[in-house]
LONU-409690 format. One record per residue: residue in one letter; x, y, z of N, C-alpha, C, O, CB in turn. Coordinates in steps of 0.05 Angstrom, whole numbers, padded with zeros to 5 digits, always signed. Each point is the difference from the previous one (the first is absolute). Glycine has a CB too. Layout:
REM residues N
aXYZXYZXYZXYZXYZ...
//
This chain:
REM residues 206
m+00086+00322+00075+00009-00026-00010-00015-00022+00013-00004+00000+00024+00050+00020-00032a-00054-00040-00008-00014-00023+00011+00015-00025-00006+00015-00002-00019-00059+00025+00012a+00041-00043+00025+00012-00026-00005-00021-00017-00014-00022-00005+00011+00052+00008+00030v-00024-00013-00065-00019-00014-00016+00009-00030-00002+00021-00005-00010-00033+00047-00016a-00005-00060+00035+00005-00028-00003-00009-00009-00028-00023+00005-00007+00018-00013+00057v+00023-00004-00065-00007-00010-00026+00000-00030+00001+00021-00013+00006+00000+00054-00029y-00044-00053+00017-00003-00029-00001+00001-00009-00029-00014+00011-00017-00014-00011+00060c+00045-00019-00049+00004-00009-00028+00013-00027-00001+00007-00011+00021-00005+00059-00036s+00003-00057-00009+00011-00027-00004+00030-00002+00004+00014+00019-00006-00052-00027-00025a+00047-00015+00040+00028-00007+00001+00006-00022-00020+00022-00012+00001-00019+00026+00047s-00022-00020-00066+00004-00021-00019+00018+00010-00023-00004+00022-00010-00041-00042+00022e+00064+00003-00020+00018+00008-00022-00010-00011-00027+00013+00004-00021+00025-00004+00053r-00061-00013-00032-00010-00012-00025-00020+00018-00015-00010-00007-00021+00016-00037+00042i-00011+00068-00010-00021+00017-00011+00011+00017-00024+00024+00001-00004-00046+00000+00049d+00003+00011-00059+00007+00017-00022+00017+00024+00010-00006+00011+00021-00037-00024-00046p+00064+00021+00010+00017+00022+00009-00015+00027+00003+00009+00018+00013+00028-00041-00036a-00061+00024+00011-00016+00025+00003-00008+00005+00030-00003+00023+00008-00014-00029-00055f+00015-00015+00062-00008+00003+00028+00022+00012+00018-00005+00018+00015-00027-00056-00022p+00057+00027+00005+00022+00013+00015+00004+00029-00010+00008+00017+00016+00014-00062-00010a-00027+00050-00031+00002+00028-00010-00020+00018+00013+00005+00023+00007+00012-00040-00051l-00042+00007+00048-00020+00015+00014+00008+00005+00028-00003+00023+00010-00032-00043-00039a+00046+00000+00043+00010+00003+00027+00022+00022+00002+00000+00016+00018-00012-00064-00008a+00030+00047-00030+00021+00020+00000-00011+00028-00004+00010+00019+00012+00021-00053-00030e-00051+00037+00001-00013+00026-00004-00012+00010+00026+00001+00023+00007-00010-00035-00055v-00004-00006+00063-00012+00007+00026+00022+00010+00019-00003+00020+00013-00035-00053-00020g+00060+00018+00008+00022+00008+00018+00011+00027-00007+00006+00016+00017+00005-00064-00011t-00008+00053-00032+00010+00026-00009-00018+00023+00008+00009+00021+00009+00013-00044-00047l-00048+00019+00034-00020+00020+00007-00001+00005+00030-00004+00022+00010-00022-00034-00050l+00028-00010+00056+00001+00003+00029+00022+00019+00008-00005+00018+00016-00013-00064-00010a+00041+00042-00017+00023+00017+00007-00004+00029-00010+00005+00019+00014+00025-00059-00016e-00040+00043-00023-00004+00027-00011-00020+00016+00017+00003+00024+00002+00007-00042-00047r-00029+00004+00057-00021+00014+00015+00007+00002+00030-00016+00009+00016-00017-00025-00049g+00057+00007+00040+00010+00004+00027-00010-00021+00020+00002+00005+00024-00001+00042-00034h-00010-00070+00001-00009-00021+00018+00022-00021+00005+00020-00001-00015-00067+00008-00002s+00043-00023+00037+00018-00023+00005-00015-00026-00006-00024+00000-00003+00049+00026+00039l-00009-00047-00038-00011-00026-00007+00001-00020+00022+00021-00002+00014-00007+00011-00061v-00035-00024+00051-00001-00023+00018-00004-00024-00019-00020-00001-00014+00002+00026+00055s+00036-00044-00041-00002-00023-00018+00003-00026+00015+00005-00001+00024+00014+00029-00061g-00023-00050+00022+00002-00027+00012+00029-00009+00003+00004-00023+00008-00047+00013-00028g+00062+00027+00014+00028-00006+00006+00014-00019-00019+00022-00008+00006-00035+00016+00040g+00001-00014-00069+00013-00016-00020+00014+00017-00021-00007+00023-00003-00027-00059+00011s+00053+00024-00022+00015+00015-00020-00005-00009-00029+00014+00008-00018+00020+00000+00053i-00053-00026-00039-00005-00011-00026-00027+00009-00011-00018+00008+00016+00047-00047-00005s-00033+00037-00037-00025+00005-00014-00010+00028+00007+00015+00019+00003-00025-00068-00003m-00017+00051+00003-00012+00026+00005+00008+00012+00027+00004+00024+00003-00042-00038-00031m+00042-00003+00048+00007+00009+00027+00027+00014-00001+00004+00021+00012-00030-00058+00009g+00045+00025-00035+00026+00012-00002+00000+00025-00018+00014+00019+00006+00006-00064+00001a-00036+00044-00028-00001+00023-00019-00010+00025+00013+00011+00022-00004-00018-00054-00033v-00014+00030+00053-00011+00024+00013+00020+00011+00020+00002+00024+00003-00049-00042-00009a+00061+00001+00021+00019+00009+00020+00024+00014-00013+00008+00021+00010-00023-00058+00021r+00026+00025-00052+00023+00011-00013-00007+00027-00012+00016+00019+00002+00002-00064-00011a-00041+00047-00004-00008+00025-00012-00005+00022+00021+00008+00023-00004-00028-00049-00034a+00008+00018+00060-00005+00020+00021+00026+00011+00011+00003+00024+00004-00046-00048+00008r+00062+00006-00006+00026+00008+00010+00015+00017-00020+00014+00020+00007-00012-00060+00021a-00004+00033-00053+00014+00015-00021-00009+00029-00001+00015+00019-00007-00010-00061-00020g-00031+00046+00035-00011+00027+00000+00004+00014+00027-00008+00023+00003-00025-00038-00036g+00046+00002+00052+00006+00012+00026-00020-00006+00022+00001+00012+00021+00020+00023-00047a-00039-00054+00021-00020-00007+00020+00012-00019+00021+00017-00017-00007-00054+00024-00027h+00027-00005+00058+00008-00019+00021-00016-00026-00004-00024+00001-00006+00034+00037+00039t+00003-00061-00030-00014-00025-00003+00003-00018+00025+00022-00004+00010-00013+00007-00060l-00032-00013+00059-00001-00019+00022-00010-00026-00011-00022-00001-00012+00013+00038+00046g+00025-00058-00031-00009-00027-00008-00005-00017+00024+00015+00001+00020+00011+00003-00062v-00047-00020+00041-00007-00018+00021-00004-00028-00012-00018-00005-00016-00004+00042+00044i+00039-00056-00019-00001-00027-00013+00003-00022+00021+00016+00003+00019+00004+00017-00061p-00036-00041+00039+00003-00023+00019+00026-00014-00004+00011-00002-00022-00061-00003+00023r+00061-00006+00020+00026-00013-00001+00000-00023-00021+00019-00004-00014-00012+00015+00063e-00030-00026-00050+00000-00023-00018-00001+00008-00029+00005-00017-00018-00028-00008+00053l+00016+00050-00041+00000+00010-00028+00025+00016-00007+00003+00008-00023-00053-00007+00025l+00067+00003+00017+00023+00017-00004+00017-00009-00023+00009+00016-00017-00009-00005+00065a+00006-00037-00050+00016-00011-00021-00016-00004-00026+00009+00005-00022+00020-00027+00056h-00054+00013-00030-00018-00007-00023-00005+00025-00017+00001-00001-00025-00022-00036+00051e+00014+00059-00013-00006+00025-00014+00024+00018-00002-00002+00023-00011-00045-00026+00027v+00070-00006-00007+00025+00016-00001-00005+00027+00013-00008+00019-00013+00023-00042-00030g-00009+00024+00069-00005+00024+00016+00011+00026-00012+00022+00000-00012-00023-00029+00051d-00014+00050-00036+00008+00026-00011+00021+00012+00019-00006+00018+00017-00039-00010-00039l+00070-00017+00019+00021+00009+00018+00008+00029-00003+00013+00011+00018+00003-00058-00019d-00025+00059-00021+00006+00029-00004-00021+00018+00013+00002+00024-00002+00021-00036-00040a-00044+00000+00054-00021+00016+00012+00012+00018+00022+00019-00008+00014-00053-00028-00024d+00023+00059+00014+00009+00018+00022-00005-00013+00027+00016+00003+00018-00025+00037-00047e-00013-00055+00030-00006-00016+00024-00010-00027-00010-00019-00001-00016+00009+00042+00045l+00021-00063-00019-00010-00027-00007-00006-00014+00026+00018-00007+00015+00008+00005-00059v-00051-00003+00049-00009-00014+00024-00006-00029-00007-00016-00005-00018-00003+00048+00038v+00031-00062-00005-00005-00028-00005-00018-00010+00023+00007+00002+00023+00038-00008-00047t-00068-00005+00017-00019-00009+00019+00000-00031+00003+00012-00014-00017-00041+00055+00007d+00015-00051+00030-00001-00029+00004-00022-00013-00017-00001-00024-00002+00018+00031+00048g-00035+00009-00058-00022-00012-00015-00015+00020-00016+00005+00024+00002-00009-00059+00032m-00016+00026-00050-00015+00017-00018-00019+00019+00016-00003+00023-00008+00005-00059-00027r-00014+00026+00056-00018+00017+00015+00014+00024+00012-00010+00023-00001-00018-00063+00011e+00052+00036+00000+00015+00022+00011+00008+00019-00022+00000+00024+00004+00017-00053+00034r-00009+00018-00061+00007+00016-00023-00022+00019-00007+00004+00024-00003+00026-00060-00013k-00054+00025+00012-00023+00016-00008-00007+00021+00020-00007+00023-00006-00010-00062-00020g+00018+00031+00052-00007+00019+00021+00019+00024+00000-00009+00023+00003-00009-00061+00024l+00044+00033-00030+00019+00021+00000-00002+00018-00025+00002+00024+00002+00028-00053+00025m-00035+00017-00050-00004+00015-00024-00025+00018+00002+00001+00023-00007+00022-00059-00020d-00044+00024+00037-00025+00015+00003+00003+00024+00018-00009+00022-00006-00017-00064-00001a+00040+00038+00029+00003+00022+00020+00019+00021-00010-00003+00024+00007-00007-00056+00029a+00031+00024-00051+00020+00019-00010-00011+00017-00023+00012+00021-00005+00023-00053+00019a-00056+00024-00027-00010+00014-00023-00022+00019+00006-00016-00004+00018+00028-00035-00045d-00013+00061+00012-00022+00019+00001-00021-00005-00022-00022+00010+00002+00054+00024+00016a-00024-00050-00038-00018-00007-00022+00009-00026-00012+00023-00008+00003-00033+00057-00012f-00008-00061-00006+00005-00026-00013-00005+00002-00030-00022+00009-00008+00011-00034+00050l+00031+00018-00058-00002+00000-00029+00004-00028-00010+00022-00012+00005-00006+00061-00008v-00035-00060-00010+00001-00029-00008+00003-00002-00030-00016+00011-00015-00013-00023+00054l+00049-00003-00048+00005-00006-00028-00008-00029-00005-00004-00015+00019+00042+00049-00021p-00040-00042-00023-00007-00028-00006+00020-00019+00013+00024+00005+00002-00044+00010-00045g+00009-00038+00053+00017-00020+00013-00016-00025+00004-00023-00003-00010+00049+00039+00032g-00015-00055-00007-00012-00025+00004-00015-00002+00027-00011+00019+00010+00046-00039-00038l-00034-00004+00040-00015-00005+00024+00008+00018+00023-00017+00011+00014+00012-00058-00028g+00032+00050+00017+00009+00017+00022-00009+00029-00003-00009+00012+00020+00048-00041-00016t-00038+00039-00028-00010+00028-00005-00029+00002+00005-00009+00020+00012+00045-00014-00046l-00052-00026+00025-00029+00001+00005-00006-00001+00030-00018+00014+00009+00011-00036-00054e+00022+00005+00059-00005-00002+00029+00006+00027+00014-00016+00009+00016+00029-00057-00018e+00008+00061-00006+00007+00026+00012-00021+00021-00007-00008+00015+00017+00057-00027-00020l-00058+00012-00022-00021+00019-00008-00025-00004+00015-00011+00019+00011+00031-00018-00056l-00030-00026+00047-00025-00005+00013+00001+00006+00030-00020+00008+00011+00010-00043-00045e+00033+00030+00046+00002+00006+00028-00002+00030+00006-00015+00008+00018+00044-00049-00013v-00014+00057-00020-00002+00029+00006-00026+00012-00010-00010+00019+00011+00060-00016-00015w-00061-00015-00017-00026+00009-00010-00022-00005+00021-00016+00018+00006+00031-00027-00053s-00017-00016+00057-00021-00006+00019+00004+00016+00026-00020+00008+00013+00017-00054-00032a+00028+00050+00027+00005+00016+00024-00009+00029-00003-00011+00012+00018+00050-00042-00007r-00035+00041-00035-00010+00027-00005-00030+00001+00000-00012+00019+00010+00054-00009-00036a-00055-00030+00014-00029-00001-00001-00012-00001+00028-00022+00010+00004+00025-00033-00049l+00012+00010+00063-00009-00002+00028+00008+00024+00016-00004+00001+00025+00007-00050-00029r+00010+00069-00009+00010+00024+00013+00020-00006+00022+00002+00014+00020-00046+00008-00029m+00060-00043+00004+00022-00006+00018+00025+00016-00007+00019+00001+00016-00038-00047-00010h+00019+00058-00029+00021+00019-00008-00011+00020-00019-00021-00004-00012+00057-00030+00019a-00022+00056-00010-00010+00022-00017+00017+00004-00025-00001+00021-00013-00017+00001+00054k+00034-00042-00048+00020+00004-00021-00011-00006-00028-00017-00019-00003+00052+00007+00036p-00027+00027-00053-00010-00006-00027+00010-00027-00010+00022-00009+00006-00022+00058-00016v-00018-00063-00005+00007-00025-00013-00005+00004-00030-00023+00005-00008+00012-00033+00050v+00032+00027-00057-00002+00006-00029+00011-00023-00016+00021-00011+00006-00017+00060+00003i-00019-00057-00030+00009-00021-00018+00009+00013-00026-00015+00016-00012-00016-00050+00033c+00054+00027-00031+00010+00010-00026+00001-00024-00019+00016-00018+00003+00011+00056+00018d-00045-00038-00041-00003-00024-00017-00003+00009-00029-00022-00002-00011+00001-00024+00049p+00042+00035-00051-00002+00010-00028-00008-00021-00020-00013+00007-00020+00048+00026+00032t-00029-00058-00007-00005-00021-00020-00025-00016+00005-00008-00016-00017+00057+00014+00011g-00062+00007+00028-00024-00015+00006+00005-00027+00013-00018-00018+00000-00004+00041-00037a+00046-00027+00047+00007-00026+00012-00018-00007+00023-00006-00023+00005+00053+00030-00019l-00056+00014+00029-00017-00005+00023-00030+00006-00006-00016+00001+00019+00055+00011+00010a-00046-00009-00054-00028+00006-00007-00019-00021+00009-00022+00007+00009+00039+00017-00048p-00010-00050+00038-00019-00020+00011-00006+00004+00030-00022-00006+00008+00039-00026-00043l+00002+00041+00050-00005+00005+00028-00020+00023+00003-00018-00002+00017+00065-00013-00005r-00045+00035-00028-00019+00022+00001-00028-00010-00007-00020+00008+00012+00056+00025-00024e-00038-00051-00007-00026-00012-00007-00012-00016+00023-00024+00000+00005+00039-00001-00053v+00003-00015+00062-00009-00016+00023-00011+00019+00021-00021-00006+00012+00055-00030-00022v-00020+00058+00015-00009+00019+00021-00028+00011-00007-00018+00001+00017+00066+00011-00007e-00052-00005-00036-00026+00011-00008-00021-00022+00003-00023+00007+00007+00046+00025-00039h-00016-00056+00026-00019-00022+00003-00008-00004+00030-00024-00004+00006+00043-00019-00047l+00000+00025+00059-00005-00002+00028-00018+00023+00010-00017-00004+00018+00061-00020-00012v-00040+00047-00017-00017+00023+00007-00028-00006-00009-00019+00005+00015+00058+00027-00019a-00042-00042-00021-00027-00006-00010-00014-00021+00016-00025+00001+00003+00041+00011-00048l-00001-00031+00057-00012-00020+00016-00004+00008+00029-00010-00015+00017+00031-00018-00047r-00012+00058+00036-00002+00011+00027+00018-00013+00021-00005+00001+00024-00042+00011-00035f+00067-00026+00001+00021-00009+00019+00019+00022+00008+00015-00002+00019-00018-00044-00040m+00003+00067+00005+00019+00023+00004-00015+00026-00004-00015+00003-00019+00054-00032+00003h-00034+00048+00033-00012+00027-00003+00014+00015-00022+00024-00003-00005-00036+00003+00054r-00003+00017-00063+00012+00017-00021+00022+00017+00012+00020+00005-00013-00064-00005-00012a+00040+00010+00049+00020+00017+00012+00026-00015+00004+00022+00012-00003-00058+00014+00026a+00035-00051-00016+00024-00016+00003+00014-00004-00027+00025+00002-00001-00045-00025+00041a+00005+00018-00060+00012-00003-00027+00014+00025-00008+00021+00000-00013-00056-00033+00000d+00023+00056+00020+00011+00026-00008+00023+00009+00017+00012+00021-00005-00057-00010-00012d+00052-00026+00038+00022+00007+00016+00027-00004-00014+00021+00008+00010-00048-00020+00030v+00027-00002-00063+00024-00002-00016-00004+00016-00025-00021+00001-00012+00030-00047+00030v+00013+00060-00026+00000+00016-00024+00015-00015-00022+00023-00008+00004-00026+00051+00022w-00010-00047-00049+00012-00014-00022+00011+00020-00020-00013+00020-00007-00018-00059+00012t+00056+00036-00013+00013+00019-00019+00013-00016-00023+00005-00024+00002+00003+00057+00036a-00002-00018-00059+00010-00013-00024+00028+00009-00008+00010-00007-00022-00056+00003+00007s+00059+00019+00032+00028+00009-00005+00014+00006+00026-00013+00004+00021+00000+00014-00066a+00039-00018+00044+00016+00006+00025-00007+00029+00009-00002+00004+00024+00039-00036-00038a-00039+00051-00004-00005+00027+00008-00028+00003+00013-00003+00013+00020+00032+00003-00058q-00049-00030+00026-00027+00001+00012+00001-00013+00028-00014+00010+00018-00007-00012-00064a+00036-00019+00049+00002-00013+00026+00011+00018+00021-00010+00002+00022+00016-00046-00045l+00016+00058+00016+00012+00019+00020-00019+00023+00006-00002+00010+00022+00048-00023-00038d-00060+00022-00005-00020+00021+00005-00021-00009+00020-00008+00014+00018+00015+00004-00065a-00017-00043+00043-00020-00011+00018+00010-00004+00028-00014+00006+00019-00006-00029-00058v+00045+00014+00042+00012-00002+00026+00001+00027+00014-00008+00002+00024+00036-00040-00040e-00019+00058+00002+00002+00027+00013-00027+00012+00006-00003+00013+00020+00045-00006-00045e-00062-00012+00008-00027+00010+00005-00011-00014+00025-00013+00012+00017+00006-00003-00066g+00012-00035+00051-00010-00016+00023+00014+00009+00026-00013+00001+00021+00004-00039-00051l+00034+00045+00028+00014+00009+00024-00011+00027+00010-00002+00005+00024+00043-00029-00040r-00049+00041-00003-00012+00026+00007-00027-00004+00013-00008+00015+00018+00033+00007-00055a-00040-00042+00027-00028-00004+00010+00000-00014+00027-00008+00011+00020-00008-00013-00068g+00026-00023+00048+00002-00015+00025-00028-00007+00011-00020+00006-00012+00064+00016+00021h-00043-00034+00015-00025-00007+00015+00005+00011+00028+00012-00015+00016-00023-00027-00044p+00002+00066+00035+00006+00012+00026-00008-00018+00024+00014+00000+00020-00021+00044-00041a-00014-00060+00018-00009-00016+00022+00020-00022+00008+00001-00009+00022-00048+00018-00036a+00064-00016-00005+00019-00021+00005+00028+00010+00007+00018-00015+00007-00044-00013-00038a+00030+00055+00030+00026+00011+00002+00014-00006+00027+00023-00008+00001-00038+00044-00032d+00000-00033+00053+00012-00004+00026+00009-00029+00004+00022-00005+00010-00050+00042+00008a+00011-00055-00026+00007-00029+00003+00023-00007-00018+00017-00016+00008-00065+00006+00003e+00049+00022-00035+00022-00006-00018+00027+00011+00011+00021-00013-00003-00054+00014-00036d+00032+00022+00051+00025+00012+00011+00011-00019+00022+00024-00005+00002-00040+00052-00013a-00002-00056+00028+00008-00018+00022+00011-00026-00011+00020-00010+00011-00055+00030+00019r+00023-00031-00051+00009-00025-00011+00028+00004-00013+00017-00017+00003-00065+00003-00012a+00052+00036-00005+00025+00006-00012+00023+00002+00020+00022-00009-00004-00046+00032-00033e+00018-00010+00060+00020+00003+00021+00007-00027+00011+00024-00006+00005-00042+00051+00006a-00002-00062-00007+00006-00027+00011+00017-00016-00018+00018-00014+00009-00062+00015+00015v+00039+00000-00050+00016-00016-00019+00028+00012-00004+00019-00015-00004-00061+00001-00019q+00044+00040+00025+00026+00013-00001+00018-00011+00023+00024-00004-00004-00043+00045-00018e+00007-00044+00045+00015-00011+00022+00009-00029-00006+00022-00008+00007-00048+00037+00025g+00008-00044-00046+00008-00027-00008+00023+00000-00020+00018-00017+00002-00065+00003+00005l+00047+00033-00026+00022+00002-00019+00026+00006+00014+00021-00012-00006-00053+00028-00029e+00031+00002+00054+00024+00008+00014+00011-00023+00017+00024-00001+00006-00039+00048-00006s-00002-00066+00008+00009-00021+00017+00012-00024-00015+00012-00018+00011-00047+00032+00021l+00031-00014-00059+00011-00022-00016+00030+00002-00002+00011+00022-00001-00054-00024-00025p+00057-00021+00024+00029+00001-00003+00008+00010-00028+00023+00002-00006-00019-00041+00038
//
């Protein structure tokens, strides 16, 4: 069983197809025996993935900053809901609690989370799979920008390839599991130490 962090939108103005995609991801996570690490909100895609995962029997950990607790309506049904003092602490705890990252379409916050774990993997600061699930092509312009940066030599091809692009929830989970099996042995020891340190941080929170 792996803990999979799902980054996605908390916007309620989006097409209903996107929360439906998030719910499908949550259902598949549970069916395949994985747990969910989420941003701790209960609305839109963030809420849909958590509810579906729990409905299937998966354990859910939500991590949400105090200032967003009311705005995003905290996921009070989460098996664990950690309230942090800010966004940086939130991201750090989510990153450390997760064995893999699955990114769905979203806005600035989702892009920030994606680019942070992507660049860290490219620098071999962690060995965790980073997978994008984009059935509708919402993030296709980002993929084009990345290819442009590679062409201009601002970005190595290997770094671009550190993210796996998929077109369905099932493909995304397949890619997560394949990435977990492969890993990056050179980063394993450092990653274990980092995970232990952040687990201590989680346990110290009120």
